[in-house]
C-alpha positions in Angstrom: 24.9 127.2 16.6 21.5 125.7 17.3 20.0 129.1 16.6 21.3 128.7 13.0 21.0 125.0 12.4 17.9 124.6 14.5 16.8 122.2 17.2 15.5 118.8 16.2 11.9 118.4 17.6 12.4 121.7 19.4 14.7 120.0 21.9 18.4 121.0 22.5 20.9 118.4 21.4 22.3 116.1 24.0 25.5 115.7 22.0 26.4 119.3 21.3 28.2 120.3 24.5 30.3 117.1 24.6 31.3 117.3 21.0 32.2 121.0 21.2 34.2 120.5 24.4 36.3 117.8 22.7 36.8 119.3 19.2 38.3 122.6 20.3 36.6 124.7 17.6 36.1 128.2 18.8 34.8 129.9 15.6 33.4 128.6 12.3 31.4 129.8 9.3 28.0 128.9 7.8 26.8 130.2 4.4 23.5 131.1 6.1 22.0 134.4 7.1 18.5 135.0 8.5 17.7 131.4 7.8 18.6 131.6 4.1 21.7 130.4 2.2 24.1 133.2 1.2 26.0 131.2 -1.4 25.8 127.8 -3.1 28.7 125.4 -2.8 29.7 126.3 -6.4 29.6 130.0 -5.7 31.8 129.6 -2.7 34.3 127.7 -4.8 34.2 130.3 -7.6 34.9 133.1 -5.2 38.0 131.3 -3.9 39.2 130.5 -7.4 38.7 134.0 -8.7 41.0 135.2 -5.9 43.9 133.4 -7.6 43.7 135.5 -10.7 44.5 139.2 -11.5 45.3 141.5 -14.4 48.8 139.9 -14.7 47.3 136.4 -14.8 43.7 136.7 -16.0 41.2 133.8 -15.5 41.1 133.4 -19.3 44.5 131.6 -18.9 42.9 128.8 -16.9 43.0 125.5 -18.7 42.0 122.9 -16.2 39.7 122.9 -13.2 39.7 120.1 -10.6 37.2 120.2 -7.7 36.6 118.2 -4.6 33.7 118.4 -2.2 31.8 116.3 0.3 28.6 118.3 -0.3 27.7 118.7 -3.9 24.2 120.2 -4.4 23.1 117.8 -7.1 23.9 114.3 -8.3 24.2 115.6 -11.9 25.8 117.7 -13.4 29.1 117.3 -11.7 30.3 119.8 -9.1 33.1 120.9 -11.4 30.5 121.7 -14.0 28.6 123.9 -11.6 31.8 125.7 -10.4 32.8 126.3 -14.1 29.5 127.9 -14.8 30.1 130.4 -12.0 33.7 131.4 -13.1 33.3 133.4 -16.3 36.2 131.4 -17.8 36.4 130.0 -21.3 36.1 126.4 -22.4 38.3 124.4 -20.0 38.9 120.8 -19.0 37.1 119.9 -15.8 37.1 117.0 -13.3 35.2 116.3 -10.1 36.5 114.0 -7.4 34.2 112.2 -5.1 34.6 111.6 -1.4 35.1 113.9 1.6 38.3 115.4 3.0 40.6 113.8 0.6 38.6 114.7 -2.5 40.4 118.1 -2.8 43.8 116.3 -2.6 42.7 113.9 -5.3 41.7 116.9 -7.4 45.0 118.5 -6.6 46.9 115.4 -7.7 45.0 115.3 -11.0 45.9 119.0 -11.7 49.5 118.4 -10.6 49.9 115.4 -12.9 48.4 117.3 -15.8 51.0 120.1 -15.2 53.9 117.6 -14.7 52.9 115.8 -18.0 52.9 119.0 -19.9 49.2 118.7 -20.7 48.3 122.1 -19.1 50.2 125.2 -18.0 47.6 126.7 -15.7 45.4 124.6 -13.5 43.3 125.1 -10.4 42.4 122.6 -7.6 39.6 123.6 -5.2 38.0 122.2 -2.1 34.7 123.6 -1.0 31.8 122.8 1.3 28.3 124.0 2.0 27.7 121.2 4.5 25.4 123.3 6.7 22.5 122.4 4.3 22.9 118.8 5.4 23.0 119.7 9.1 19.8 121.7 9.4 17.3 120.4 12.0 14.7 120.1 9.2 16.7 117.3 7.6 16.1 115.1 10.7 12.6 116.2 11.7 10.7 113.5 9.9 12.7 110.8 11.6 12.3 112.4 15.0 8.5 112.7 14.4 8.3 109.0 13.5 10.0 108.0 16.7 7.7 110.4 18.7 4.6 108.9 17.1 5.7 105.5 18.2 6.1 106.8 21.8 9.8 106.3 21.6 12.7 108.7 22.4 12.5 111.5 19.8 16.3 112.2 20.0 18.3 111.5 16.9 21.1 108.9 17.3 24.5 110.1 18.3 26.0 108.9 15.0 23.9 111.5 13.2 23.9 114.3 15.8 27.7 114.1 16.3 28.6 115.6 12.9 26.1 118.5 13.2 28.6 120.1 15.7 31.8 119.2 13.8 31.5 120.6 10.3 31.1 124.0 8.6 31.2 125.8 5.3 34.0 127.4 3.2 36.2 127.1 0.2 39.9 127.4 -0.8 41.8 126.9 -4.0 45.3 126.4 -5.2 46.9 127.6 -8.5 49.3 125.1 -10.2 51.8 126.1 -12.8 55.1 124.5 -14.1 57.3 127.3 -12.9 57.5 129.3 -9.7 56.0 132.7 -9.4 58.1 135.7 -10.4 56.6 137.7 -7.5 57.5 136.2 -4.1 57.5 132.7 -2.9 55.9 129.5 -4.3 55.4 126.0 -3.1 57.1 123.2 -5.1 55.3 119.9 -5.0 57.9 117.2 -4.2 55.4 114.4 -4.0 51.8 113.6 -3.1 50.8 110.1 -2.0 47.2 108.9 -1.4 46.0 105.5 -0.3 42.8 103.8 0.7 42.1 101.2 3.4 38.6 100.3 2.1 39.9 96.8 1.4 40.4 96.3 5.1 37.8 98.5 6.9 34.1 99.0 6.7 32.4 102.3 6.1 32.7 104.9 8.9 31.2 108.1 7.5 28.4 108.0 5.0 25.4 109.7 3.5 22.6 108.6 1.1 22.6 105.2 2.7 21.9 103.2 5.8 24.4 100.9 7.5 23.4 97.3 8.1 24.4 95.1 11.0 27.0 93.3 8.9 28.7 96.6 8.1 27.4 96.8 4.5 25.5 99.7 3.1 22.1 99.9 1.5 22.0 102.9 -0.8 19.1 105.3 -1.2 18.4 104.0 -4.7 17.6 100.5 -3.2 15.3 102.0 -0.6 11.6 103.0 -0.6 11.1 106.8 -1.1 9.2 106.9 2.2 12.3 105.7 4.0 14.5 108.6 2.8 12.9 111.0 5.3 11.9 108.6 8.1 15.4 107.2 8.4 17.3 110.5 7.6 19.0 108.7 4.8 20.6 111.8 3.3 22.0 113.0 6.6 25.7 112.7 7.3 26.4 109.8 9.7 29.5 108.5 11.4 30.4 105.3 13.2 32.4 106.9 16.1 33.6 103.5 17.3 35.3 102.8 14.0 36.6 106.3 13.8 38.3 106.1 17.2 39.8 102.7 16.6 41.3 103.4 13.1 41.5 107.0 11.9 44.9 107.8 13.6 46.3 104.3 13.5 45.9 103.9 9.8 47.3 107.4 9.1 50.3 106.6 11.2 50.8 103.2 9.4 50.7 104.9 6.0 53.2 107.7 7.1 55.5 105.0 8.5 55.5 103.4 5.1 56.2 106.7 3.4 59.1 107.5 5.7 60.8 104.3 4.4 59.8 104.7 0.8 60.5 108.5 0.6 63.4 108.6 3.0 62.0 111.4 5.2 62.3 112.0 8.9 61.2 114.7 11.4 64.4 116.6 10.6 63.2 117.0 7.0 60.0 118.9 8.1 59.8 122.6 9.0 56.0 122.8 9.1 53.6 120.0 9.8 50.0 120.7 8.7 47.6 118.0 10.0 44.0 118.2 9.0 42.3 117.3 12.3 38.6 116.9 12.5 38.9 117.5 16.3 41.6 118.4 18.8 40.5 115.3 20.6 42.8 113.3 18.4 45.9 115.4 18.9 47.3 113.4 21.8 46.9 110.1 20.0 48.5 111.7 16.8 51.5 112.7 18.9 51.8 109.2 20.3 51.7 107.6 16.9 54.2 110.0 15.4 56.6 109.1 18.3 55.8 105.4 17.7 56.9 105.5 14.1 60.0 107.6 14.8 58.5 110.8 13.3 58.5 112.9 16.5 57.6 116.4 15.1 58.0 119.1 17.8 54.7 120.9 18.4 56.3 124.2 17.5 56.5 122.9 13.9 52.7 122.1 13.9 50.5 124.6 12.0 46.7 124.2 11.8 43.7 126.5 12.1 40.9 124.1 13.1 40.1 126.2 16.2 39.6 129.5 14.2 38.0 128.3 10.9 36.5 125.0 11.9 36.5 121.6 10.2 35.7 122.5 6.5 36.1 119.0 5.1 37.8 119.1 1.7 38.7 122.8 2.0 40.6 122.3 5.3 44.0 121.4 3.8 44.0 124.3 1.4 42.8 126.7 4.2 45.8 125.7 6.3 48.2 126.2 3.4 46.6 129.5 2.5 47.0 130.9 6.0 50.6 129.7 6.4 51.6 130.9 2.9 50.3 134.5 3.7 51.6 134.5 7.3 55.0 135.9 6.4 56.7 133.1 8.2 57.9 131.0 5.3 61.5 131.1 4.1 63.1 129.8 0.9 64.1 126.1 1.2 61.7 125.2 4.1 59.7 122.0 3.8 56.1 121.4 4.6 54.3 118.1 5.2 50.5 118.2 4.8 48.4 115.3 6.2 44.8 114.7 5.3 42.7 111.8 6.6 39.2 110.9 5.3 37.1 108.7 7.5 34.4 107.8 5.0 36.2 104.5 4.4 39.6 105.5 5.5 41.6 107.2 2.8 44.8 109.2 3.5 46.8 111.8 1.7 50.3 113.2 2.5 51.8 116.0 0.4 55.4 117.2 0.7 56.3 120.7 -0.4 59.4 122.9 -0.6 59.2 126.7 -0.3 60.9 128.2 -3.4 
């Protein structure tokens, strides 16, 4: 991995072995070959979206495109605009959702609501990442050099180095229509609930900003240009203390509320698809599920973190895609998808029925 992303200051990472040991990821993908990018984020998304269409359902039928990503390649135009430009589709409605892992679920909900309201008949929601561009050693080199020039330790802080070994590239997309497919199985959306805990908790994962001692952020636009490089402002950073204290607990709290509001229990779930950033959290997730009375047997769990990596906003769709094409699903089975976002603690739960 360091052969692809590079070594900061020419020195092997001190965090890499510990992070890889804990996250359980065995294989992952980068849109990089021979030191050059193979695709843009928008191109990755477009490839996934085009796979949804064929001669029977041509892409000319697409009416609405909703995209989510952690890693857009520009501030303007929107990510959805860039994806649309790669599709070869006609004039369509577009929307981009901002955030990290939950951004694709927010895009999905917009598309779902448009279908449910009768405002569109064919919509696509997509999650895509080319986060590797943010993780290259060159992105941190100026900061490392500044520390070295001050005769201080040239290693980058753990909060920045940590995520270099957690994230990878990819894209996945979902087709939404008002009626099930005539050819094989479909997934019916029963409900999709999203909530934020930003009113309670400070920022945990961030980019384009620095975090102050009081927990507030100072954004790049309020900083000197010279600080952007010397402080690795545009690198992706994570407060691992906040992550460990809250990411599972708040997700469990939200699910407990949904159990009561939606009247669901473990008996109502045939497949549980948890987006985990790391297998490190699996034990605590099991404990929280037991604590709230949602003791889902491990044989009902389905995730592909170890084989595809943590692909941020694409992860939930990548799990669904693999399960959908596995040949395992049967009519009437029910699926619960869980997506946490640690940026400022947002959570999404989606409940589906196989039809």
